[in-house]
C-alpha positions in Angstrom: 51.6 -47.7 16.2 48.4 -49.3 17.6 46.4 -48.9 20.8 44.4 -52.1 20.9 41.7 -51.2 23.4 40.5 -48.7 25.9 37.6 -49.1 28.3 37.4 -45.4 29.2 38.3 -42.7 26.7 38.6 -38.9 26.9 38.3 -37.0 23.7 39.6 -33.4 23.7 37.3 -31.6 21.3 38.2 -29.0 18.7 37.7 -25.4 19.8 35.9 -23.9 16.8 32.3 -24.7 16.0 33.1 -25.6 12.3 36.1 -27.8 13.3 34.0 -29.5 16.0 31.4 -30.4 13.4 34.0 -31.6 10.9 35.5 -33.8 13.6 32.2 -35.6 14.3 32.9 -38.5 11.9 36.1 -39.2 13.9 34.2 -39.0 17.2 31.6 -41.4 15.8 34.3 -43.7 14.6 35.7 -44.0 18.1 32.2 -44.8 19.4 31.9 -47.5 16.8 35.4 -48.9 17.4 34.8 -49.2 21.2 31.1 -49.7 21.6 31.4 -50.8 25.3 33.8 -48.0 26.3 32.9 -45.1 28.5 33.5 -42.0 26.4 33.7 -38.4 27.7 34.3 -35.3 25.7 36.3 -32.4 27.1 35.1 -29.2 25.3 35.0 -25.5 25.6 31.5 -24.3 26.6 30.8 -22.6 23.2 31.1 -25.9 21.3 29.9 -28.4 23.9 26.2 -28.4 22.8 27.2 -29.9 19.5 27.9 -33.2 21.1 24.5 -33.3 22.8 22.9 -33.8 19.4 23.9 -37.4 18.7 25.1 -40.6 20.3 28.7 -39.4 20.6 29.6 -39.7 24.3 28.4 -40.7 27.7 29.3 -37.3 29.2 30.6 -33.8 28.3 33.1 -32.1 30.6 33.4 -28.3 30.3 36.8 -26.6 30.2 36.4 -22.8 30.6 38.6 -20.4 28.8 40.3 -18.0 31.3 43.3 -15.7 31.4 46.2 -15.1 33.7 46.3 -17.0 37.0 42.7 -18.0 36.6 43.6 -20.0 33.5 46.3 -21.9 35.5 43.7 -22.6 38.3 41.2 -23.8 35.7 43.7 -26.1 34.0 44.6 -27.6 37.4 41.0 -28.0 38.4 40.1 -29.8 35.2 43.2 -32.0 35.4 42.3 -33.0 38.9 38.7 -33.8 37.8 40.0 -36.0 34.9 42.5 -37.7 37.2 39.7 -38.7 39.6 37.8 -40.2 36.7 40.7 -42.5 35.8 40.5 -42.4 32.1 42.6 -45.1 30.3 43.1 -43.2 27.0 43.0 -39.6 25.8 42.5 -38.8 22.1 43.4 -35.2 21.3 41.5 -33.8 18.3 42.6 -30.3 19.3 46.1 -29.4 18.1 47.2 -27.1 21.0 50.0 -27.7 23.5 47.5 -27.2 26.3 45.5 -30.3 25.2 48.5 -32.5 25.7 49.5 -30.7 28.9 46.2 -31.1 30.7 45.9 -34.8 29.9 49.5 -35.3 31.1 48.7 -33.5 34.3 45.7 -35.7 34.6 48.0 -38.7 34.4 46.0 -40.4 31.7 48.3 -43.4 30.8 47.7 -43.4 27.0 47.7 -40.0 25.3 47.2 -39.9 21.5 47.6 -36.9 19.3 49.4 -35.3 16.5 53.1 -34.5 17.3 52.9 -30.7 16.7 53.0 -27.4 18.6 55.9 -28.6 20.7 53.9 -31.2 22.5 55.5 -34.5 21.3 57.1 -35.1 24.7 53.8 -34.9 26.4 52.2 -37.7 24.3 52.7 -41.4 24.9 51.6 -42.1 21.4 52.7 -39.2 19.2 51.3 -39.3 15.6 53.1 -37.7 12.8 51.1 -34.9 11.1 50.1 -35.8 7.6 52.2 -34.2 4.9 50.5 -32.4 2.0 49.1 -34.9 -0.5 49.1 -37.9 1.9 45.4 -37.6 2.7 42.5 -35.9 1.0 42.5 -32.1 1.5 39.2 -31.8 3.3 39.7 -31.1 7.0 37.4 -34.0 8.2 40.1 -36.4 6.9 42.7 -34.8 9.2 40.8 -36.0 12.3 40.0 -39.4 10.8 43.7 -39.9 9.8 44.7 -39.5 13.4 42.5 -42.5 14.2 43.9 -44.5 11.3 47.5 -43.9 12.3 46.6 -44.8 15.9 45.2 -48.1 14.7 41.6 -47.2 15.6 40.3 -47.0 12.0 41.0 -49.5 9.3 40.7 -47.1 6.3 39.4 -43.6 5.5 35.9 -43.3 4.3 35.2 -42.1 0.7 33.1 -39.2 2.0 32.8 -38.4 5.7 29.3 -37.0 6.6 28.8 -35.3 10.0 25.3 -35.9 11.4 23.5 -34.0 14.1 20.8 -36.5 14.7 19.5 -35.5 18.1 16.9 -33.1 16.7 14.0 -33.9 14.5 13.8 -31.9 11.2 10.4 -30.3 11.0 10.9 -27.5 8.4 8.8 -24.4 8.6 8.4 -21.5 6.2 11.5 -19.9 7.5 14.7 -19.1 5.6 17.8 -18.9 7.8 20.6 -16.4 7.1 24.0 -16.3 8.7 25.9 -13.3 7.3 28.8 -13.3 9.7 32.0 -15.3 10.0 34.1 -15.3 13.2 37.4 -15.6 11.3 37.2 -12.2 9.6 35.5 -10.0 7.1 37.3 -11.6 4.1 34.9 -14.6 4.5 31.8 -12.4 4.4 29.5 -11.9 1.4 28.0 -8.4 1.3 25.2 -7.9 3.8 22.9 -6.2 1.3 23.3 -9.1 -1.1 22.3 -11.6 1.6 19.3 -9.4 2.2 18.4 -9.3 -1.5 18.7 -13.0 -2.0 16.8 -13.9 1.2 14.0 -11.5 0.4 13.6 -12.8 -3.1 13.4 -16.4 -1.9 11.1 -15.5 1.0 8.7 -13.8 -1.3 8.7 -16.7 -3.7 7.9 -19.2 -1.0 5.8 -17.1 1.3 8.4 -17.4 4.1 9.9 -15.2 6.8 13.6 -14.8 7.5 15.6 -15.5 10.6 19.0 -13.8 10.7 21.5 -15.6 13.0 24.8 -14.5 14.4 26.9 -13.9 17.6 26.4 -10.9 19.9 29.3 -9.2 18.2 27.5 -9.5 14.9 24.3 -8.0 16.0 24.7 -4.8 14.1 25.7 -6.7 10.9 22.6 -8.9 11.3 20.4 -5.9 12.0 21.5 -4.3 8.7 20.5 -7.5 6.9 17.2 -7.7 8.7 16.3 -4.1 8.0 16.9 -4.4 4.3 14.8 -7.6 4.2 12.0 -5.8 6.0 12.3 -2.9 3.6 11.6 -5.4 0.8 8.3 -6.3 2.5 9.4 -9.5 4.1 9.2 -10.4 7.8 12.7 -10.7 9.3 13.9 -11.4 12.9 17.4 -10.5 14.1 18.4 -13.4 16.5 22.1 -12.4 16.7 23.3 -12.9 20.2 19.8 -14.1 21.4 20.3 -17.8 21.1 22.6 -20.3 22.8 24.3 -22.9 20.6 21.6 -25.4 21.6 18.8 -23.0 20.7 20.5 -22.1 17.4 20.8 -25.8 16.4 17.1 -26.3 17.1 16.1 -23.2 15.2 18.3 -24.0 12.2 16.7 -27.5 12.1 13.4 -25.8 11.5 14.6 -23.7 8.5 13.5 -24.7 5.0 16.7 -23.2 3.6 19.9 -21.7 5.0 22.0 -19.0 3.3 25.5 -18.5 4.8 29.2 -17.8 4.4 31.8 -20.4 5.2 31.2 -20.5 9.0 30.4 -22.7 11.9 26.7 -22.0 11.3 27.1 -23.4 7.7 28.6 -26.6 9.0 25.8 -27.0 11.6 23.0 -26.4 9.0 24.5 -28.9 6.6 25.0 -31.5 9.3 21.3 -31.1 10.2 20.4 -31.9 6.6 19.0 -28.4 6.0 19.3 -27.3 2.3 22.3 -25.0 2.6 23.7 -22.5 0.1 27.2 -21.3 1.1 29.1 -18.4 -0.5 32.8 -19.0 -0.5 35.5 -16.4 -1.2 38.8 -16.3 0.7 38.6 -19.8 1.9 39.2 -23.2 0.2 36.1 -25.2 -0.5 38.2 -28.3 -1.0 39.3 -28.0 2.6 36.3 -26.6 4.5 33.2 -27.2 2.4 30.1 -28.4 4.3 29.6 -32.2 4.1 25.8 -32.6 4.3 23.7 -34.2 1.7 21.9 -31.0 0.6 24.5 -28.4 -0.1 25.3 -26.0 -2.9 28.4 -23.8 -3.0 28.6 -20.4 -4.8 32.1 -19.2 -5.6 33.6 -16.8 -8.1 37.0 -18.1 -9.2 39.5 -15.2 -9.0 43.3 -15.3 -9.2 43.8 -14.4 -5.5 41.4 -16.9 -4.0 41.7 -18.8 -1.8 44.0 -16.4 0.1 43.0 -17.6 3.6 43.3 -14.0 4.9 41.2 -12.5 7.7 40.8 -9.2 5.9 41.0 -8.5 2.1 43.9 -6.2 1.3 42.5 -5.2 -2.1 38.9 -5.1 -3.4 37.2 -8.2 -2.1 36.6 -9.3 -5.7 35.9 -12.9 -4.7 32.7 -11.7 -2.9 31.7 -8.6 -4.8 31.5 -10.6 -8.0 28.9 -13.0 -6.6 25.4 -11.6 -7.3 22.2 -12.2 -5.3 20.7 -13.7 -8.5 23.3 -16.5 -8.6 22.6 -17.4 -4.9 18.8 -17.4 -5.6 19.3 -19.6 -8.6 21.3 -22.2 -6.7 18.9 -22.1 -3.8 15.9 -22.7 -6.1 17.7 -25.6 -7.8 18.6 -27.1 -4.4 15.0 -26.8 -3.1 13.7 -28.4 -6.2 16.1 -31.3 -5.9 15.3 -31.7 -2.2 
């Protein structure tokens, strides 16, 4: 199946921050394939700012998340807006049925996406979902393979590398820490160990610490910040206090970033910030950050990766990772950088 050319393309973005970052190589590949095309990205508000940090699209269209009848009205509103813009092609990076429905309601004549979630009949160019072993395991290849099977990409790259280039890296003596993970507590390293590692590194480099997170993670981040302050290091709790745009700019100023497997991890890595990520319940072969300055810390245990939201036993994949190991990896990374 090939779609030879499109002069106006709508890309339906992924909904999670991490997935949005991992899909950036595919978005960039579309831009390179059709340099003269008008490209718009349809995105949820909480990921939209990612696409403002690079030459990814000509415009970003917001699609609000609502419930009940308000969700129906929002879907129809956005479909009407898309119809008026007369897009020739829609590329669906999001897997959901709704992504296909809204582009069908918008009467976009070419609709490309994976044939899953019961939406095959809504796609003009359904693409079979890759079977296990057909492509490399890392999730970035999942989005690139959609382009390859649609005839928009000749071959998969050896190593995709998302880049957020719309902000200048001017590192300050600040260590960023992101102790949360939206998916669930199984992905979270212990807050007191984040604090111990960050405080040790900050003292060594004469740095302060900025603790990042969502508004729902404010208490968690305050716990980390308090322990860092107790160790005699300046720490600010910025959880819930930054927009995504502001977080990206703040992360770009960090000399080092300590994190779990999270959206913040992928953003820091894509910015080129030296990033140390602690992995436990998730699979680093599938979701590891792809930046040039990354170190992973992981304790191999028999039950990992379990991919669960909550650990049903003793969280051994995380409790066996010591602050000293994270500090050691961070120092090696900073030395190499």
